N, C-alpha and C positions, 0 to 999 in steps of 0.2 A: 681906532682899531683896538679890539680886545685881543691880547696876546694869548698864545696857546695854553700856558699854565692857568691863566684866568678863566679861559673857556672851559678847561678841564674841571676847575674848581666849581664853576657855575653848573656845569653838567652834573657833577657829583652832588651838588646841593639840590638840583632839581630831582635827581634820581632818589636821593634820600627823602625828599619831600613826598615824592610819589610813593615810595615804599611805606612811609609813615601813613599816608592817606589810605593806602591799600590795607595796611595793618589795622588802621582804625576801622575801615569798613568791615574787615573780617571780625574785629572785636564786637562790632555792632550787630553782626549776623544774628538774627533772632531764631530761637527754637520754639517759642510760644508766640503764636500769631493770633491776634484778636480781630475778628471780622464781623461786620454788621450787615443786616438786611432788614426789610420791612415785611409785614404780613402779606400773604397772598401767593397765588400760583404763578404770578409773574416771576417769582424767585425760585421756581422749580429747579433750575439747574443747581442752585446753591444747596438745596436739600439733598439732591443726589450726590453732590460733591461731599457734603458732610457725612452722609450715611455710608458712602463707599470709601471714605478716607482718601479721596483722590489727590488733594494737595499734598498730603503726607507721602502718598505713593510716588508722585512725580518729583517731589523734592528729593526723596531718597534716590530715585533714578538719576537725578542730576547731580548727585554727590553731596546732598545735605540731609543726612539721616536724623531721625529723632525729632522732626518738626511736629508740633502739636497745635491744632487750631481750636480756638474758642469762638463759637458762633453766638452772636447777640442779636436779638430782635428789637428794633426801635419802631415806634408807630409813625414816625415822619422823617423825611430826609434832613430837615433842619437840625434835629438832635443828633443825627448821625454825623453830619459834617462838623458840628461843634465838638463832638467826641474825637474826630480825626484831628482837627486843628489843635485840640488840647493835648494830643498825644496819648489819649486813653485807649484808642483802638488803632490798628495798623492799616486796615483796608476796609472800605465800605462798598456796599452794593446798593445803589439808589439811582435817581433819575438824572437826566441830561442837564436840567436846569441847575441842579446843585453842583454838578461837575464844572459847568461853564463858569458859574459864579465863583467857585473856589479857585479855578485856574486863573481867572481874571484878578481876583483880590490878592492872590499870593504871587502874582507875576510869574506864573508858570510853575509854582512850587507844588501844585497838585495836578496830577494827570491821570487819564484813564489807562487801564490795563487792557481789558477786552470787554466787549458787550456780552450780555447773556440772554437778553430777550427784548423783543419789540412787539409785544402783544397789544391789541387795541384797547384803548380806554374809552369808556362810555359816560357821557353826562346823562344821568338818570334823574327823573323827577316824578313825584306822585301828585304834583300840583296840576290840575286839569287845564289851567290857563297857560302854563308854560310848555309851549310846543316847539319854539325856536329860541335862539339866543336873544332875539329882540323882545321876547315876552318876559324876560327877567326884569322886574321892576325894582325901584329903589329899596323897598322893604323886604325883598326876597333874599334869603340866605342860601349860599352855595357852599357845601363842605368840600374842602380840599386838604391834602395832607399837610402842606405848609403854605401859608399865604405868600404871595409874590413870587416865590422861587421854585415851588414844586412843578413837576411836569404838568400837572393838571391846571395849576394857576396860570402858567404861561400859555398853555393851550387856550384857556378861557380868554386871555388877552388877545391872542391871535384871532380867535373867533370874533371877538368884539371889534377888532380892527377891520376885519373883513365885512362885518355887518354895518358898522357905523363910519368907517374911514380910518386910515392908518393913524391919524392923530388922536383917535378915540380908543386906542387899544387898552388903556387903563380904566375905561369907563365902569367895568364891573368889579374892579379890585375891592371896592368898599363892600361889595356883597359877599365876599368870601369869608369863611369861618374856618379856622384851623382845627381839623379833627382827623385822627387816624381812621383808616378805612373800617376797622371793626366797629368803632364808636359811631362813625357816620352811618353805617348800615343799621345799627340799632336805632339811631335817631330817625332815620327814614321810615323804619317799620312802626314807629310810634305816631299814631295819627294826630296826637296833640302837640308834638314837638315842632318847634319853629323851623327846623331843618327839613325842607321838603325836596331839596335838590342836592345831589351828591355827584361830583365828578369822580367816578369810581375806578377801580382796577379789578381785574379778575382775581378770585371768583366772585367778589362781592357784587359786582354789577349784575351778574347773571342770577345770583340769589335774590337780589332786589327785584329784578324783572319778573321772577317766577313767584315770589311770595308776598310782595307788597301790593295791596290793592291799588290799582290805577297807575302803577309804575310804568314808565315809558321812556324811550330814548329821545333825548333832545339833540344831541350831537355826538359824533364819533371822531376819535383822534385821527384816523386815516383820512377822513374827509377834510379836516382842518389843516393837516400838515401835508396832504397830498401823497400819502403812502405810509408804510410802516415807520414807526418812530421808536428808537431805543429808549426804554425807561429803566431797564435793569442793566447795570454795568459795574464792574469792579473799578475802583480808582483808589489812589493812595498818594502820599507825598513823594516828591522826587527824592527827598532825603532817605526815606525808607527804601525806595526802589534802588537807589545807588548803593545802599548798604546791603541789600538783600536781592541781588539780581536773579539768583536761582529760584527764590520763592516766587518772584514775579513771573518767571518762566513757568513755574509749576502751576500757578493760578491759570495761566493761559491753557496749558495742556489739560488741566483738570476740567476747565470749562468746555473745551472741545470734546473731551471724552463724555462728559455729562450730557451735552446736547445731543451727541450721537446716540447715547443710551436712551434718551427720551424719545427720539424718533424711532428707534429700534424696538423698544418695549415700553410703550406709553402707559400701559396698565400698571406695570411694575413701578414705573416712575411715580405714578399717582399714589400707589400704595405707600411708597417711601415718603411722599409729601404728607400724607395723612399721619403716618407714624411720627415723623419729625415734628410736625406742627401741632398735632392733636386736633386738627380740623375734623369735625364729625360728618362733614358732607360725604355722601356715599361715593364709592368709586365710580359707579355708573353715572352719577350726576357730574362728577368732575370730568370724566371722559367726554360727556356730552358738551361740556363747556369748551373743552379743547378741540372739539369738532366744529366749533363756530368759526366763521371766516377770520383768517389772520391769527388764529390762536396757537399755531405751531411755529411762530417766528422766533425760534431759539437759535440765534446766530452769533458768531464771534465778532463780525464786522459791525461798527456803528451804523445805524440807519436813520437818515433824516435829521441828524444832529446839527448840520450846518444851517438848515432852515431855522432851527431854534436860535443858533448863534446870530444869524442875520437879523432876526427879530429883536433880540436883546441888544444888539449893537445899534439898531435903528432907533430904539426908544431910550437909549443912553444907559441901560442897566449895565452893559459891559463897557468898561473904559477902553479896553483893547479888543479890537475885532480880529478874530482869527482869520488867516488866509485860507486855511484848510483844516479839516478835522484832525490831521496829524499834528497840528500845533498843540492840541490839548490831550493827545494820547501819547503814551510812551512808545519808543521805538519797537518794543516787542510786538506791537500791533500794526506797524507801518506797511507790512506786506499784504494786508487785507484790503479788499475793495470797499472801503467805507464811504459814508456820505454824511 
């Protein structure tokens, strides 16, 4: 039995440790926050957040004034996650595959904050012989943002598994070439380039379909996954989240406000996108892209992510299979009806 003085001493020690930990967390509270994203209108909520200073606004409302955000654009999710793990950035916005891989590899040390978009991705080809997944031959190159782990690469695996059998899901991995969407779109438009097929993201897929001779759709992500699939989501390390809980809350609040703004004033949101990114696509063209089926899926809740997790667990890419999407998302999102 532990006597009362000893219990009191232990309690005091635990309290001191707790206060030290709390003080340490406060000391680590960041005022300059670096956030990454990729090119494309998938990341439209982040452009609205940046332009309107929404993270700063909500952080101040939550009692953390003076927060400054620095937004960085990376061409692929792999380089984003490398930067996060190296501590060079604090928060990233990229695809579900990257989130799941980092959650698994860090044993829960990286988790999602909230989703931002679940827009459809299209596999586009200018090769007249490629009409279905089964038409992709050994010599055909398919551009994806990051081989093996990008949303597009994993969707290609899932489509191959559906076409050839579950044990053949990696059949087209050797066909993939790592290219950011802008470079892949340039390659597809070049009739002499070896890249004739691109698993694209908006707006690049629509630009390709309208401007590249012979460009056509081979596969759609909603058909492969069985519905909308989150590819844009904020995630961070649990270390950062524990030290900066109000910033994490501000990211959620900012995302929700940006998504509501996009639905309320889509034209203004598109104008913000053009201003922030320098994209020369006309407002009318961008609005027409957003009028395509599934192109307004800007939601906080993760969508279709467990289907991804189940696939990655089945092929052995994930060493730990999540029981629910809440395993790889922070508690700030647990009240949402995710999947």
